VEXDREN-2710 file (C-alpha; in Angstrom, 1 decimal):
% VEXDREN-2710
k/r/px/py/pz
1/UNK/57.6/123.1/117.3
2/UNK/59.0/126.4/116.2
3/UNK/60.1/126.9/112.5
4/UNK/63.7/127.5/113.7
5/UNK/63.9/124.2/115.6
6/UNK/62.3/122.3/112.7
7/UNK/64.9/123.7/110.3
8/UNK/67.7/122.8/112.7
9/UNK/66.4/119.2/113.0
10/UNK/66.1/118.8/109.3
11/UNK/69.6/120.0/108.8
12/UNK/70.9/117.4/111.3
13/UNK/68.9/114.6/109.6
14/UNK/70.0/115.7/106.2
15/UNK/73.7/115.8/107.3
16/UNK/73.3/112.3/108.8
17/UNK/71.8/110.9/105.7
18/UNK/74.4/112.4/103.4
19/UNK/77.2/111.1/105.5
20/UNK/75.8/107.6/105.7
21/UNK/74.6/107.4/102.2
22/UNK/77.2/109.0/100.0
23/UNK/80.5/109.4/102.0
24/UNK/83.0/106.5/101.4
25/UNK/84.9/105.7/104.5
26/UNK/88.5/104.5/104.3
27/UNK/89.0/100.8/104.6
28/UNK/90.3/99.7/108.0
29/UNK/94.0/100.4/108.3
30/UNK/96.1/97.3/107.6
31/UNK/93.5/95.8/105.4
32/UNK/94.7/94.0/102.2
33/UNK/94.2/95.6/98.8
34/UNK/91.0/94.9/96.9
35/UNK/90.8/91.2/96.0
36/UNK/90.7/91.8/92.3
37/UNK/93.9/93.9/92.2
38/UNK/97.1/92.6/90.7
39/UNK/100.7/93.2/91.1
40/UNK/103.8/93.8/88.9
41/UNK/107.5/93.8/89.2
42/UNK/109.0/97.2/89.8
43/UNK/112.3/96.5/88.0
44/UNK/112.8/94.9/84.6
45/UNK/115.2/92.1/83.6
46/UNK/118.9/92.7/84.2
47/UNK/121.8/91.9/81.8
48/UNK/124.6/89.6/82.6
49/UNK/126.6/90.4/85.8
50/UNK/123.8/92.7/86.9
51/UNK/120.9/92.4/89.3
52/UNK/117.4/93.8/89.4
53/UNK/115.3/94.9/92.4
54/UNK/112.7/92.4/93.7
55/UNK/109.9/94.8/94.7
56/UNK/106.5/94.1/93.4
57/UNK/103.8/96.9/93.6
58/UNK/100.1/96.2/93.8
59/UNK/98.2/97.4/90.8
60/UNK/94.6/98.5/90.1
61/UNK/92.1/95.9/88.9
62/UNK/92.7/94.9/85.3
63/UNK/95.4/97.5/85.0
64/UNK/99.1/97.9/85.2
65/UNK/98.7/101.2/87.0
66/UNK/99.9/101.0/90.6
67/UNK/97.1/101.2/93.3
68/UNK/98.2/104.5/94.8
69/UNK/96.2/106.5/97.3
70/UNK/96.6/110.0/98.8
71/UNK/96.3/108.7/102.4
72/UNK/97.3/105.4/104.0
73/UNK/94.5/102.9/103.4
74/UNK/96.0/99.5/102.5
75/UNK/98.9/97.3/103.5
76/UNK/100.4/96.2/106.8
77/UNK/101.7/98.9/109.1
78/UNK/104.6/98.7/111.6
79/UNK/102.3/97.7/114.4
80/UNK/100.9/94.9/112.2
81/UNK/104.3/93.5/111.5
82/UNK/105.4/93.7/115.1
83/UNK/102.3/91.9/116.2
84/UNK/102.6/89.2/113.5
85/UNK/106.3/88.5/114.5
86/UNK/106.1/89.1/118.2
87/UNK/108.6/92.0/118.1
88/UNK/109.2/94.7/120.6
89/UNK/108.5/98.3/119.7
90/UNK/111.9/99.4/121.2
91/UNK/115.4/98.2/120.8
92/UNK/118.2/98.5/118.3
93/UNK/119.9/101.6/119.8
94/UNK/123.4/101.8/118.6
95/UNK/122.7/99.8/115.5
96/UNK/122.9/101.0/111.9
97/UNK/121.0/99.2/109.2
98/UNK/122.5/99.8/105.8
99/UNK/120.2/99.7/102.8
100/UNK/122.1/98.9/99.5
101/UNK/120.3/99.8/96.3
102/UNK/121.1/101.2/92.9
103/UNK/120.7/104.7/91.6
104/UNK/119.5/107.7/93.6
105/UNK/116.1/108.4/95.2
106/UNK/116.1/112.2/95.5
107/UNK/113.1/112.0/97.9
108/UNK/114.5/109.2/100.1
109/UNK/114.8/111.2/103.4
110/UNK/111.6/113.2/103.0
111/UNK/109.6/110.1/102.1
112/UNK/111.1/108.0/104.9
113/UNK/110.0/110.7/107.4
114/UNK/106.5/111.0/105.9
115/UNK/106.1/107.2/106.5
116/UNK/107.6/107.4/110.0
117/UNK/105.4/110.4/110.9
118/UNK/102.2/108.6/109.8
119/UNK/102.9/105.7/112.1
120/UNK/104.4/107.6/115.0
121/UNK/107.9/106.3/114.7
122/UNK/109.7/109.5/115.3
123/UNK/111.9/111.4/112.8
124/UNK/115.1/110.0/111.2
125/UNK/116.9/112.8/109.6
126/UNK/120.4/113.7/108.4
127/UNK/120.5/116.7/110.7
128/UNK/119.5/114.6/113.7
129/UNK/122.3/112.0/113.0
130/UNK/119.8/109.2/112.3
131/UNK/119.9/109.1/108.4
132/UNK/122.8/109.2/106.0
133/UNK/122.9/108.9/102.3
134/UNK/126.1/108.2/100.3
135/UNK/127.1/106.9/96.9
136/UNK/128.6/103.5/96.4
137/UNK/132.1/104.5/97.5
138/UNK/130.9/106.7/100.5
139/UNK/131.0/110.1/98.8
140/UNK/128.3/112.7/98.4
141/UNK/128.2/112.8/94.6
142/UNK/125.1/110.7/94.0
143/UNK/124.2/108.6/91.0
144/UNK/121.5/109.5/88.6
145/UNK/117.9/109.1/89.9
146/UNK/115.7/106.3/88.9
147/UNK/111.9/106.1/89.5
148/UNK/111.8/102.3/89.7
149/UNK/114.7/101.9/92.1
150/UNK/113.4/104.8/94.1
151/UNK/110.3/102.7/94.9
152/UNK/112.6/99.9/96.0
153/UNK/114.5/102.3/98.2
154/UNK/111.3/103.5/99.8
155/UNK/110.2/100.0/100.5
156/UNK/113.6/99.1/102.1
157/UNK/113.8/102.2/104.2
158/UNK/110.2/101.9/105.4
159/UNK/110.6/98.2/106.4
160/UNK/113.9/98.8/108.3
161/UNK/112.1/101.6/110.2
162/UNK/109.0/99.6/110.8
163/UNK/110.9/96.8/112.5
164/UNK/113.6/98.9/114.2
165/UNK/112.5/102.5/114.6
166/UNK/115.4/103.3/116.9
167/UNK/118.1/102.1/114.5
168/UNK/120.1/104.5/112.4
169/UNK/119.8/104.1/108.7
170/UNK/122.6/104.3/106.1
171/UNK/121.4/104.4/102.5
172/UNK/124.2/103.4/100.1
173/UNK/123.4/104.0/96.4
174/UNK/125.4/102.1/93.9
175/UNK/126.2/103.8/90.6
176/UNK/124.6/100.9/88.7
177/UNK/123.0/97.5/89.4
178/UNK/126.2/95.6/88.5
179/UNK/127.6/92.9/90.8
180/UNK/130.8/94.9/91.2
181/UNK/129.0/98.2/92.0
182/UNK/126.7/96.4/94.5
183/UNK/129.7/94.6/96.1
184/UNK/131.6/97.9/96.5
185/UNK/128.5/99.4/98.1
186/UNK/128.3/96.6/100.6
187/UNK/132.0/97.1/101.5
188/UNK/131.3/100.8/101.9
189/UNK/128.3/100.1/104.2
190/UNK/130.5/98.0/106.5
191/UNK/133.3/100.4/106.4
192/UNK/131.0/103.2/107.5
193/UNK/129.8/101.3/110.5
194/UNK/126.7/99.3/109.4
195/UNK/125.9/96.5/111.8
196/UNK/123.3/95.0/109.4
197/UNK/123.2/95.3/105.6
198/UNK/120.0/94.6/103.6
199/UNK/120.2/93.7/99.9
200/UNK/116.8/93.6/98.1
201/UNK/118.2/92.7/94.7
202/UNK/119.5/89.7/92.8
203/UNK/119.2/87.5/89.7
204/UNK/116.7/85.0/88.6
205/UNK/119.4/82.5/87.8
206/UNK/122.8/81.8/89.4
207/UNK/125.7/83.2/87.3
208/UNK/128.4/80.6/86.9
209/UNK/131.0/83.2/88.2
210/UNK/129.1/84.1/91.3
211/UNK/131.7/82.8/93.7
212/UNK/134.1/85.4/92.4
213/UNK/131.8/88.1/94.0
214/UNK/131.4/86.3/97.3
215/UNK/134.2/88.2/99.0
216/UNK/132.1/91.4/98.9
217/UNK/129.6/89.8/101.3
218/UNK/132.2/88.1/103.6
219/UNK/132.0/90.3/106.7
220/UNK/132.0/88.2/109.9
221/UNK/130.0/90.0/112.7
222/UNK/127.9/92.1/110.3
223/UNK/124.5/90.5/109.5
224/UNK/123.9/90.7/105.8
225/UNK/120.5/89.7/104.4
226/UNK/119.6/89.1/100.8
227/UNK/116.3/88.6/99.0
228/UNK/115.6/85.1/97.7
229/UNK/113.8/86.4/94.6
230/UNK/110.2/86.7/93.3
231/UNK/109.9/84.2/90.4
232/UNK/109.4/80.9/92.2
233/UNK/111.3/77.7/92.6
234/UNK/114.8/77.5/91.1
235/UNK/114.5/81.1/90.0
236/UNK/116.9/82.4/92.6
237/UNK/120.4/83.7/92.2
238/UNK/123.1/85.9/93.6
239/UNK/123.7/87.3/96.3
240/UNK/121.0/85.1/98.0
241/UNK/123.1/82.0/97.2
242/UNK/126.2/83.3/98.9
243/UNK/127.1/81.4/102.0
244/UNK/128.0/84.6/103.7
245/UNK/124.4/86.0/103.8
246/UNK/121.1/85.2/105.3
247/UNK/118.9/84.3/102.4
248/UNK/115.4/85.5/103.1
249/UNK/112.4/83.8/101.4
250/UNK/108.8/85.0/101.3
251/UNK/105.5/84.2/102.8
252/UNK/101.8/85.1/102.5
253/UNK/100.9/86.6/105.9
254/UNK/97.2/87.0/106.9
255/UNK/95.1/87.5/110.0
256/UNK/93.5/84.3/111.4
257/UNK/91.6/82.8/114.3
258/UNK/94.8/80.9/115.3
259/UNK/96.2/81.6/118.8
260/UNK/98.9/83.7/117.2
261/UNK/96.3/85.8/115.5
262/UNK/98.1/85.4/112.2
263/UNK/98.9/82.6/109.8
264/UNK/101.5/82.2/107.1
265/UNK/102.1/80.0/104.1
266/UNK/104.8/79.9/101.5
267/UNK/104.5/82.6/98.9
268/UNK/103.9/81.1/95.4
269/UNK/106.6/83.4/93.8
270/UNK/109.2/83.3/96.5
271/UNK/112.6/82.1/95.4
272/UNK/114.2/78.8/96.6
273/UNK/116.4/76.0/95.4
274/UNK/119.7/74.2/95.6
275/UNK/122.8/76.1/94.5
276/UNK/124.8/74.9/91.6
277/UNK/128.0/76.6/92.6
278/UNK/128.1/77.7/96.3
279/UNK/129.5/75.2/98.9
280/UNK/127.1/74.1/101.7
281/UNK/127.6/76.0/105.0
282/UNK/128.3/73.6/107.9
283/UNK/125.1/74.7/109.7
284/UNK/122.8/73.6/106.9
285/UNK/122.0/69.9/107.5
286/UNK/119.3/69.2/104.9
287/UNK/120.2/66.1/103.0
288/UNK/118.6/66.6/99.6
289/UNK/121.0/69.4/98.5
290/UNK/124.8/68.9/98.7
291/UNK/125.5/72.6/98.1
292/UNK/124.1/75.8/99.5
293/UNK/120.3/75.8/100.0
294/UNK/118.1/78.9/99.6
295/UNK/116.4/80.2/101.8
296/UNK/117.4/80.4/105.4
297/UNK/114.5/82.2/106.9
298/UNK/111.5/84.1/105.6
299/UNK/109.0/86.9/106.2
300/UNK/106.0/88.5/104.5
301/UNK/106.5/89.0/100.8
302/UNK/103.2/88.3/98.9
303/UNK/102.0/91.6/97.5
304/UNK/98.4/90.5/98.1
305/UNK/99.2/90.6/101.8
306/UNK/101.8/93.4/101.3
307/UNK/103.0/96.3/103.3
308/UNK/102.3/100.0/103.1
309/UNK/105.0/102.1/101.5
310/UNK/105.3/105.9/101.0
311/UNK/107.0/107.0/97.8
312/UNK/106.6/110.4/96.2
313/UNK/109.3/110.4/93.6
314/UNK/107.6/109.9/90.2
315/UNK/104.1/109.8/91.6
316/UNK/101.5/112.5/90.9
317/UNK/98.6/114.2/92.5
318/UNK/99.8/113.3/96.0
319/UNK/98.9/109.6/95.6
320/UNK/102.0/108.5/97.3
321/UNK/100.8/105.5/99.4
322/UNK/101.4/102.1/97.8
323/UNK/101.1/98.5/98.7
324/UNK/104.3/96.6/97.9
325/UNK/105.6/93.1/98.4
326/UNK/108.3/90.8/97.1
327/UNK/111.2/89.4/99.0
328/UNK/112.5/92.9/98.8
329/UNK/110.2/93.5/101.8
330/UNK/111.3/90.4/103.7
331/UNK/115.1/91.1/103.5
332/UNK/115.0/94.5/105.3
333/UNK/112.4/93.1/107.8
334/UNK/114.9/90.4/108.8
335/UNK/117.8/92.9/108.9
336/UNK/115.7/94.9/111.4
337/UNK/115.1/91.8/113.5
338/UNK/118.8/91.2/113.6
339/UNK/119.3/94.7/114.8
340/UNK/116.6/94.3/117.5
341/UNK/118.4/91.2/118.7
342/UNK/121.6/93.1/118.9
343/UNK/124.2/90.3/119.0
344/UNK/125.4/90.1/115.4
345/UNK/129.0/90.8/116.3
346/UNK/129.2/87.3/117.9
347/UNK/127.5/85.4/115.0
348/UNK/128.9/83.4/112.2
349/UNK/127.1/84.7/109.1
350/UNK/123.5/83.3/109.0
351/UNK/124.1/80.3/111.3
352/UNK/122.2/81.3/114.4
353/UNK/118.6/80.5/113.3
354/UNK/119.6/76.9/112.7
355/UNK/120.3/76.4/116.4
356/UNK/117.3/78.4/117.6
357/UNK/114.4/76.9/115.7
358/UNK/111.9/77.2/118.6
359/UNK/112.1/81.0/118.2
360/UNK/110.7/80.8/114.7
361/UNK/107.2/80.3/113.3
362/UNK/107.1/77.4/111.0
363/UNK/104.8/77.7/107.9
364/UNK/103.8/74.3/106.8
365/UNK/101.6/75.0/103.7
366/UNK/102.1/76.4/100.3
367/UNK/104.5/75.9/97.5
368/UNK/106.4/77.9/94.9
369/UNK/106.5/75.5/92.0
370/UNK/107.1/71.8/91.1
371/UNK/110.3/69.9/92.1
372/UNK/111.5/66.4/92.3
373/UNK/112.8/66.9/95.9
374/UNK/109.6/68.0/97.6
375/UNK/111.0/70.3/100.3
376/UNK/112.9/72.4/97.7
377/UNK/109.6/74.0/96.6
378/UNK/107.0/73.0/99.2
379/UNK/106.6/74.2/102.8
380/UNK/106.6/71.5/105.4
381/UNK/107.3/71.0/109.1
382/UNK/110.9/71.8/109.7
383/UNK/113.3/73.2/107.1
384/UNK/112.1/73.8/103.5
385/UNK/113.3/75.9/100.6
386/UNK/110.5/78.5/100.3
387/UNK/110.4/79.5/104.0
388/UNK/113.7/78.2/105.2
389/UNK/113.6/77.5/109.0
390/UNK/110.6/79.8/109.4
391/UNK/109.7/83.4/110.2
392/UNK/110.6/85.5/113.2
393/UNK/108.9/84.7/116.5
394/UNK/110.5/87.4/118.6
395/UNK/114.2/88.0/118.3
396/UNK/115.6/84.8/119.8
397/UNK/116.6/83.2/116.5
398/UNK/118.6/86.3/115.4
END
């Protein structure tokens, strides 16, 4: 063997050994975060007549620091969510999903398109007529920026895009997280043509004056979703308790050997319960609660089986990929399913799933606390508080 050939073979062997022995390959896309990681609430507690966001970000092991990476590694992708919920990759043309949040995310459009580019969803830009950002009254003078609410905004925009990439997106940024500012922003969203409105915020407890804010969410023919909360049983509030919205609970979603390829159980921190103030809608027929019951339906929310989110505002070093959960994820997911179904104009608030239960997956395990009326806090066959009627199985229930 010549010396030149010997050196060449050595170089190949050396390269192979180096790559196999020292290089760290990325985890499979869509894999859950490391088992010992934790999670924390993105937004802090809110004062009276105010709401907080319900996003929860996955954190590093034994640390409050978010688990952020420079490239997509962890969390469910759009294709994962479509597979889990039997959803088409097309549809929603002509629909506009409004995302209502507080404060400004200066990087909202850029971050949204970074997410969409990574997963091949196509661009959604202001110049292309797909994306629009306004303040709570529809103007262009935006509220002050906020790092925490920006992460919530990124989650909401990404989930709406993941489920309905052909939908237009309207981001309405309220000037503050007060009930009145949020309510005005919902009215603005509807006035500007939203066909679905997603609200990933709320309170841990029902305010006694909540019915005075109901009118803001009373828009027949516009499908309005609201997160059920992330503090467990009887820790839900407004606007999820409103009879004019679809209250969206949370599940733990994971791959399994079941024929579906996925399994779901109630998320231990998802909100549920029997309202103290809101009258019961005629389409709710459970007998243990004489008033409005939360939730109506559900989708993935457990951060330990969370979704991938791109958010660059406030992050450093290009580590902009996060894993996020909370019912903040499930509300825009269900809003996207409503858009794919495309018949919201003919619907009466959140009533349709109640007459189309066969088009829902029915989680029957898990609980979110202790309660005297079992189905208020424990998943079962049929209706229950944590998962409502179930999770999307195609678009037939929406």
